[in-house]
C-alpha positions in Angstrom: 163.8 -76.0 -57.4 166.3 -78.2 -55.4 165.9 -82.2 -56.0 165.7 -82.2 -52.4 162.4 -80.4 -52.4 159.0 -81.4 -53.7 158.1 -78.7 -56.2 154.6 -77.2 -54.9 153.6 -75.7 -58.2 154.4 -79.3 -59.8 152.3 -81.0 -57.4 149.3 -78.5 -57.3 149.4 -79.0 -61.3 149.2 -82.8 -61.1 146.3 -82.9 -58.8 144.5 -80.0 -60.8 145.2 -82.6 -64.3 143.4 -85.0 -61.9 140.4 -82.8 -61.1 140.2 -81.8 -64.6 140.2 -85.4 -66.2 143.2 -84.3 -68.4 145.6 -86.9 -66.9 146.6 -90.4 -68.7 146.4 -92.8 -66.2 148.5 -96.4 -66.3 147.2 -99.4 -64.7 149.7 -102.4 -64.4 148.3 -105.6 -64.1 144.6 -106.2 -66.1 143.2 -108.8 -64.0 140.1 -109.0 -61.6 141.1 -105.3 -59.8 143.0 -103.8 -62.7 140.4 -103.8 -65.5 137.6 -102.5 -63.5 139.7 -100.0 -62.1 140.7 -99.2 -65.8 137.1 -99.2 -67.1 136.0 -96.8 -64.2 138.9 -93.9 -64.6 138.0 -94.4 -68.9 134.3 -94.1 -67.7 135.1 -90.5 -65.5 136.8 -89.1 -68.6 140.7 -89.9 -67.8 142.9 -91.6 -70.5 143.8 -94.7 -69.5 146.3 -97.6 -70.9 145.7 -100.8 -69.6 149.5 -102.5 -69.2 150.2 -106.3 -69.1 152.4 -109.1 -70.1 149.7 -111.2 -71.0 149.4 -110.3 -74.8 146.1 -112.2 -74.9 144.2 -109.8 -72.5 146.0 -106.8 -74.3 144.5 -108.2 -77.8 141.0 -108.6 -76.3 140.7 -105.6 -74.7 141.9 -104.0 -77.9 139.1 -105.7 -79.6 136.6 -103.9 -77.1 135.9 -107.0 -75.4 136.0 -108.3 -71.9 137.4 -111.6 -70.5 135.7 -111.5 -67.6 132.0 -112.9 -67.2 130.8 -110.3 -64.8 132.3 -107.4 -67.1 130.2 -107.1 -70.0 131.6 -106.1 -73.5 129.1 -103.5 -73.3 131.2 -101.7 -71.0 134.6 -102.1 -72.9 133.7 -101.5 -76.3 132.6 -97.8 -76.5 135.9 -96.7 -74.1 138.1 -98.4 -76.5 136.1 -96.6 -79.7 136.2 -93.4 -78.1 140.2 -93.7 -77.3 139.8 -93.5 -73.7 141.1 -97.0 -73.0 143.8 -98.7 -74.7 145.9 -101.6 -73.7 150.0 -102.5 -74.4 152.3 -104.7 -73.2 155.0 -102.0 -73.7 155.9 -100.5 -70.4 157.4 -97.5 -72.0 153.9 -95.9 -72.0 154.0 -95.0 -68.4 156.9 -92.3 -69.7 153.8 -90.3 -70.9 151.5 -91.2 -67.9 150.5 -89.0 -65.0 149.8 -91.7 -62.7 150.8 -95.4 -62.6 148.7 -97.5 -60.7 149.9 -101.2 -59.7 147.4 -104.2 -59.4 149.2 -107.3 -59.6 148.8 -110.5 -57.6 150.5 -111.1 -54.2 149.8 -115.1 -53.9 151.7 -117.0 -51.2 154.7 -119.4 -51.6 154.5 -123.0 -51.2 155.8 -122.3 -47.4 152.5 -120.0 -47.1 154.9 -117.1 -47.1 154.4 -113.6 -49.2 155.3 -113.8 -53.2 156.4 -110.6 -53.9 157.7 -111.1 -57.3 154.7 -109.8 -59.3 155.0 -106.1 -56.9 158.7 -106.6 -57.7 158.4 -107.3 -61.3 155.9 -104.4 -61.7 158.4 -102.3 -60.2 161.3 -102.9 -62.2 159.6 -102.6 -65.6 158.4 -99.3 -64.1 161.5 -97.9 -62.7 163.2 -97.2 -66.4 160.4 -95.2 -67.3 159.6 -93.1 -64.2 159.9 -89.5 -64.4 159.6 -86.4 -61.8 156.3 -85.2 -61.0 154.4 -88.3 -61.6 152.1 -90.4 -59.2 152.9 -94.4 -58.5 150.0 -96.2 -56.4 150.2 -99.6 -55.4 147.0 -101.3 -54.6 148.0 -105.2 -54.5 147.1 -106.6 -50.9 150.0 -106.9 -49.1 152.2 -106.5 -45.7 152.5 -103.1 -43.7 156.1 -101.7 -44.8 155.7 -103.1 -48.5 155.5 -99.6 -50.2 158.1 -97.8 -48.1 160.7 -100.9 -47.8 160.1 -102.4 -51.3 158.9 -100.0 -53.8 160.9 -97.1 -52.7 164.3 -98.8 -53.3 163.3 -100.3 -56.6 161.6 -97.7 -58.1 164.4 -94.9 -57.1 167.9 -96.8 -57.6 167.5 -97.0 -61.4 167.0 -93.1 -61.7 168.1 -91.6 -58.7 164.4 -90.5 -58.1 163.5 -89.8 -54.6 160.0 -90.7 -53.3 158.0 -88.1 -52.0 160.2 -85.3 -53.7 160.9 -86.4 -57.2 157.8 -88.3 -57.7 155.1 -89.2 -55.7 154.0 -92.5 -53.6 150.8 -93.6 -52.2 149.0 -96.8 -51.2 145.4 -97.2 -51.9 144.0 -101.1 -51.4 141.9 -102.3 -53.6 138.3 -103.6 -52.3 137.1 -105.3 -55.6 134.3 -107.9 -55.4 133.7 -109.8 -58.6 130.0 -110.0 -59.3 128.8 -107.6 -56.5 125.4 -105.9 -57.9 125.4 -103.6 -54.8 128.8 -102.2 -55.0 131.2 -101.4 -57.6 134.6 -99.6 -57.9 133.0 -95.9 -57.8 130.8 -96.7 -54.6 133.1 -98.6 -52.7 134.9 -96.3 -50.4 138.6 -95.8 -51.0 141.5 -95.8 -48.1 144.3 -93.9 -49.3 147.7 -93.6 -47.6 150.5 -91.3 -48.9 154.3 -91.7 -48.4 154.3 -88.0 -47.2 151.6 -85.7 -47.0 151.9 -84.2 -50.2 151.8 -87.8 -51.7 148.4 -88.6 -49.6 146.9 -85.1 -50.9 148.0 -85.8 -54.7 146.6 -89.6 -54.5 143.7 -88.3 -53.0 142.9 -86.1 -55.7 143.4 -89.0 -58.0 140.6 -91.1 -56.6 138.2 -88.0 -55.7 137.8 -87.6 -59.4 136.3 -91.4 -59.9 135.5 -92.6 -56.2 132.4 -91.4 -54.3 134.3 -91.4 -50.8 138.2 -91.2 -49.9 139.3 -91.8 -46.6 142.9 -90.6 -46.1 144.9 -92.0 -43.5 148.1 -90.9 -41.9 150.6 -93.3 -43.4 151.0 -95.9 -46.1 151.4 -98.8 -43.4 148.1 -97.5 -42.1 146.4 -98.4 -45.1 148.0 -101.5 -46.0 147.1 -103.0 -42.3 143.7 -101.7 -43.1 143.2 -104.3 -45.8 144.8 -106.9 -44.0 142.5 -106.1 -41.1 139.2 -106.5 -43.2 140.0 -109.8 -44.4 141.6 -111.1 -40.9 138.0 -110.2 -39.7 136.4 -112.1 -42.1 138.6 -115.1 -41.9 138.5 -115.2 -38.2 134.5 -115.0 -38.1 133.9 -117.6 -40.8 136.5 -120.0 -38.9 134.4 -119.3 -35.6 130.9 -120.6 -37.6 132.8 -123.5 -39.5 134.0 -124.6 -36.3 130.4 -124.1 -34.4 129.1 -126.0 -37.7 130.6 -129.2 -37.1 129.6 -129.2 -33.6 126.0 -128.5 -34.5 125.8 -131.3 -36.7 126.9 -133.6 -33.9 124.2 -132.1 -31.6 121.9 -132.4 -34.5 121.3 -128.5 -34.4 120.5 -126.4 -37.9 123.8 -124.2 -37.6 122.1 -121.8 -40.5 118.6 -121.4 -38.4 121.0 -120.9 -35.3 122.8 -117.9 -37.2 119.4 -116.7 -38.5 118.1 -116.2 -35.2 121.4 -114.8 -34.0 121.4 -112.3 -36.6 117.7 -110.8 -35.5 120.0 -109.1 -32.7 119.7 -105.5 -34.3 123.2 -104.7 -32.3 126.4 -106.2 -31.4 126.6 -108.9 -34.0 127.1 -109.5 -37.4 126.1 -112.9 -39.4 129.2 -115.1 -41.1 128.0 -118.3 -42.5 129.8 -121.6 -42.9 131.1 -123.4 -46.2 132.9 -126.0 -47.8 136.6 -124.0 -47.3 137.7 -120.3 -48.2 138.4 -119.2 -51.9 139.3 -116.3 -53.8 142.7 -114.3 -53.7 141.8 -112.4 -50.2 140.8 -114.4 -47.2 142.7 -117.7 -47.5 145.8 -115.9 -48.4 145.8 -112.0 -47.5 146.0 -112.7 -43.1 149.1 -114.9 -43.6 151.0 -111.5 -45.1 150.6 -109.9 -41.4 151.6 -113.6 -39.8 154.7 -113.7 -41.9 155.4 -110.1 -41.0 154.9 -110.4 -37.3 157.4 -112.7 -37.1 160.1 -110.0 -37.9 158.9 -108.6 -34.4 159.0 -112.0 -32.3 155.1 -112.1 -32.4 152.8 -115.1 -33.3 149.3 -113.8 -34.7 147.4 -117.2 -33.1 144.1 -116.1 -34.0 145.2 -115.6 -37.5 146.8 -118.9 -37.7 144.1 -121.0 -35.9 141.2 -119.5 -38.0 143.5 -120.5 -41.3 143.7 -124.0 -39.6 139.8 -124.4 -39.0 139.2 -123.2 -42.2 142.0 -125.2 -43.9 140.3 -128.2 -42.5 136.9 -127.5 -44.2 137.4 -129.6 -47.6 138.5 -132.8 -45.5 135.4 -132.1 -43.2 133.0 -132.2 -46.3 134.6 -135.1 -48.0 134.1 -137.2 -44.5 130.4 -136.0 -44.4 130.0 -137.3 -48.2 131.8 -140.6 -47.0 129.2 -141.0 -44.1 126.0 -140.2 -46.3 127.1 -142.7 -48.5 127.8 -145.3 -46.1 124.5 -144.5 -44.4 122.9 -145.2 -48.2 124.8 -148.5 -48.2 127.5 -147.1 -50.6 131.1 -146.7 -50.6 133.0 -143.8 -51.7 135.5 -146.0 -53.6 134.0 -145.9 -57.2 130.8 -143.9 -56.7 130.1 -141.4 -58.9 130.2 -138.0 -57.7 129.0 -134.6 -59.1 130.4 -131.5 -57.5 128.1 -128.7 -58.3 130.0 -125.4 -58.2 133.8 -124.7 -58.8 133.8 -121.1 -58.7 135.0 -119.8 -55.3 131.6 -118.1 -55.0 128.3 -117.7 -56.4 127.6 -116.4 -59.7 131.3 -115.5 -61.0 133.7 -117.6 -62.9 136.7 -117.1 -60.6 138.2 -120.5 -59.3 141.1 -119.1 -57.6 141.7 -120.9 -54.6 138.4 -122.3 -54.8 137.6 -124.9 -52.1 136.1 -127.2 -55.1 139.3 -128.1 -56.3 140.5 -129.4 -52.6 137.2 -130.9 -52.6 137.8 -132.9 -56.0 141.5 -133.8 -55.0 140.4 -135.4 -51.9 137.5 -137.3 -53.5 139.8 -138.7 -56.1 142.0 -140.0 -53.5 139.1 -141.8 -51.9 138.5 -143.5 -55.6 135.6 -141.8 -56.4 134.6 -140.7 -60.2 134.5 -137.4 -59.6 132.4 -135.0 -62.3 131.6 -131.4 -62.3 128.8 -128.6 -63.3 129.4 -125.2 -63.3 127.0 -122.5 -65.4 130.3 -119.9 -65.4 133.2 -122.5 -65.8 133.3 -124.3 -68.7 136.4 -126.5 -68.1 138.7 -126.8 -65.1 141.9 -128.7 -64.5 142.6 -130.3 -61.2 146.0 -131.8 -60.9 146.5 -134.1 -64.1 142.7 -134.1 -64.6 140.6 -131.9 -67.1 137.3 -131.5 -66.1 134.3 -130.4 -68.4 130.9 -129.1 -67.2 128.2 -131.6 -67.4 124.8 -130.8 -68.6 122.6 -130.8 -65.4 120.1 -133.2 -66.5 117.5 -135.5 -64.9 119.0 -138.4 -66.7 122.6 -137.3 -65.7 121.2 -136.8 -62.0 119.6 -140.1 -61.6 123.0 -141.6 -62.5 125.0 -140.2 -60.0 125.4 -141.7 -56.6 125.8 -138.3 -54.6 125.7 -134.4 -55.7 128.0 -132.6 -53.7 126.9 -128.6 -53.6 130.1 -126.6 -53.1 128.7 -123.4 -54.5 125.5 -122.0 -54.4 124.9 -120.1 -58.1 121.6 -118.8 -58.2 121.0 -120.1 -61.8 121.1 -123.4 -60.8 117.9 -125.4 -60.5 117.8 -127.0 -56.9 114.7 -128.0 -57.2 115.2 -130.7 -60.0 118.5 -131.4 -58.1 116.8 -132.9 -54.8 114.1 -134.6 -56.8 116.3 -136.6 -58.7 119.6 -137.0 -57.2 119.7 -140.1 -55.1 122.1 -138.3 -52.5 122.5 -134.6 -51.9 125.5 -133.2 -49.7 124.3 -129.3 -49.4 127.6 -127.2 -48.2 125.5 -124.2 -48.8 122.2 -124.4 -47.1 121.0 -123.9 -50.6 118.2 -126.6 -50.9 116.4 -125.1 -48.1 114.1 -123.1 -50.8 112.9 -126.3 -52.4 109.6 -127.5 -52.1 110.5 -131.2 -52.6 111.0 -133.4 -49.9 114.6 -133.4 -48.6 115.1 -136.9 -47.3 117.9 -137.5 -49.4 119.7 -134.3 -48.3 122.6 -134.1 -46.1 124.1 -130.8 -44.6 127.6 -130.4 -44.6 
């Protein structure tokens, strides 16, 4: 078979290995995306090796444990004991694998441009070990064109392998939502776009062996932009309600009540809720990948950029509400004892990536406040040069504060206790609405 033509027999054999659960899968990057994906493949019968340069993660996995609170040890241990799941920092393991899935971070630089160093690094680690008739899939969220413009030359140059001919290449955006009890890796539909039609078929056969529904699209670029569209949609709509919230506060209207009323419409409306700012890896970051790419075509993504401005401004707005609340109580923010409740970026997870609480703490400290924090999922946190430990949430502690700022609405927190005993509460999540205690000391923000 010529090197410049795909070997149909080899392609069919690879698909068959995926379907029969006889494949060995390498997952590059064992973070919030890679670990649940690795567990799902192993649970479905594939043999999986998790590759990560962080030796501490490798050691934890090899001991049969999880390093994420939302993933129990009981899920990891049986897979390690059975040999279905292993972990390593040695990328030579790739040579014996049928598929290599890249799940590495794609952050922004200080100039809010795509930082592709993790993807580039992963490709360079993979390339020396890449062989004919292997499948490579990128899952990291990125700008349209990454797979064919960045990965193709990096994977092929060291060994002369041609994408779509000698090896198969696809893009399938991750859709992980840590802590979501309604959806998980298997039940979340998987979008797949291949570098060629054959690449698409093979990549679909891989994911069909573990995911309930696979959606095949015409190209890697369609798959890449589909993930950005999902997150841009959320960013723009959250910015809309955040801006509406600031107006409703001035007009003395309960924005949450208004949103719930609008949500009663059974068509043409989807509720989004305001907050203290955006957190996590997706919404605060991913839209700017498309903004950056648009400049290549001389275009400006005005909606995306405006939404980013509105959402980025929310922590400062919340701090202004804190200052007004203290002022109305006859106190100054300078020297005030403020307890920030919740530093994870969303409820019931330990994930602090891009958490707006970090910015809230910085801004409060700049105003001279004495800041402490409580989070049932985060034992400690470093903001700037300051180390924070989670304070016990007791009646005595609450009574000594000047203000409690609710930044994350963890479900395990006793909000009744907070409202009853904190002199002043600023609620950015509308979580105190369910308490039976009088809410005269609660200010919405």
